C-alpha positions in Angstrom: 165.1 69.1 243.2 163.0 67.4 240.5 166.2 66.8 238.6 167.5 64.7 241.1 163.7 63.3 241.7 163.7 62.3 238.1 166.8 60.4 238.3 166.6 58.7 241.2 162.8 57.5 239.4 164.6 56.7 236.1 167.6 54.7 237.9 165.3 53.1 239.9 162.9 51.1 237.5 161.6 53.9 235.3 164.2 53.2 232.9 162.7 49.5 232.5 159.1 51.4 232.0 160.3 53.1 229.6 162.2 50.4 227.9 159.0 48.3 227.7 156.9 50.8 226.4 159.8 51.7 223.8 160.5 48.5 222.7 156.1 47.8 222.5 156.3 50.7 220.1 158.6 49.6 218.2 156.5 46.6 217.2 153.2 48.6 217.0 155.1 50.9 214.9 156.1 47.6 212.1 152.3 47.6 211.0 150.4 50.1 209.7 147.2 50.0 211.7 149.7 50.5 215.1 151.3 53.7 214.2 149.3 56.0 216.2 149.1 53.9 219.1 153.2 53.4 218.5 153.2 57.3 218.8 150.9 57.1 222.2 153.4 54.6 223.7 156.6 56.9 222.8 154.7 59.6 225.1 154.6 57.1 227.6 158.1 56.3 227.2 159.2 59.7 227.6 156.7 60.9 230.6 159.0 57.2 232.6 161.9 59.2 232.4 160.9 62.1 233.9 157.6 61.9 235.4 158.3 64.5 238.6 157.0 68.6 237.2 154.2 66.5 235.2 150.9 64.8 236.1 148.6 62.7 233.5 145.1 63.4 233.3 144.2 60.0 232.7 140.4 59.3 230.6 139.8 55.8 230.2 136.7 56.6 228.5 137.9 59.0 225.3 139.0 55.8 223.3 137.8 52.8 225.1 138.4 49.8 222.6 142.0 50.7 222.5 142.6 51.0 226.7 140.5 47.5 227.0 142.6 45.8 224.0 145.7 47.2 225.5 144.7 46.7 229.4 144.0 43.1 228.7 146.9 42.4 226.2 149.0 44.2 226.9 148.6 46.8 229.8 148.9 44.2 232.9 152.1 43.7 232.2 153.0 47.2 232.3 151.4 47.9 235.5 152.7 45.2 237.2 156.1 45.9 236.6 155.1 49.6 237.9 153.8 47.9 241.0 156.6 46.0 241.4 158.8 48.5 241.6 156.6 50.9 243.7 156.7 47.6 246.5 160.6 48.0 246.3 160.7 51.7 246.9 158.4 51.2 249.7 160.1 48.9 251.4 162.8 51.7 251.7 163.1 53.9 254.3 163.1 57.6 252.1 161.5 56.1 248.7 157.6 56.2 249.7 157.4 59.8 247.4 159.1 58.0 244.4 156.5 54.5 244.7 153.8 56.8 244.5 154.9 58.3 241.7 155.5 54.7 240.0 151.8 53.6 241.4 150.2 57.0 239.2 152.7 55.4 236.2 150.4 52.1 236.8 147.4 53.5 236.0 148.6 55.9 233.3 150.3 52.2 232.1 147.2 50.3 232.0 145.4 52.9 230.0 147.5 55.1 227.9 145.9 55.8 225.7 144.1 59.4 225.0 145.8 60.6 228.3 147.2 63.9 228.6 150.3 64.7 230.7 150.2 68.8 232.0 153.0 70.0 234.6 151.7 69.9 238.1 151.9 73.5 238.3 149.3 74.4 235.7 146.9 70.9 237.5 147.4 72.8 240.9 146.6 76.5 239.6 143.2 76.9 240.6 139.7 77.2 239.7 140.6 79.5 236.4 143.0 77.4 235.5 140.8 74.2 235.8 138.1 76.3 233.8 141.3 77.2 231.1 142.2 73.5 230.3 138.4 72.5 229.8 137.9 75.2 227.3 141.1 74.7 225.3 141.2 70.6 225.2 137.1 70.0 225.2 137.7 67.5 228.4 136.6 67.0 232.2 139.0 67.4 235.0 
């Protein structure tokens, strides 16, 4: 079922956001300073193509300057595209579930730096799994 949802998400607007992140990553990669940001944006593009089965933990504070600069210059456009796609999906009878993933992606698009993607089963595995993630990756969930 997750494959069908990922295909519906990709066809229903995920490819637009993926293309946007990929084009922005290419622009960042052309400058030597932006190579690390380009890598992060390519991870965002990959998440846009198949968001089901994964969940993004967004940590805005880990890269305050990068996320603030991104949100002011480019992130608001990507987030607006995600919100518009969510609105289109919510207008349909069966699209609320896919629209909710677009809202999650809008949060990811506004602050992509420092975000980490984990399998959904890992994040919903209970308190012992959360403690394990805290120890391995040194952050709070």
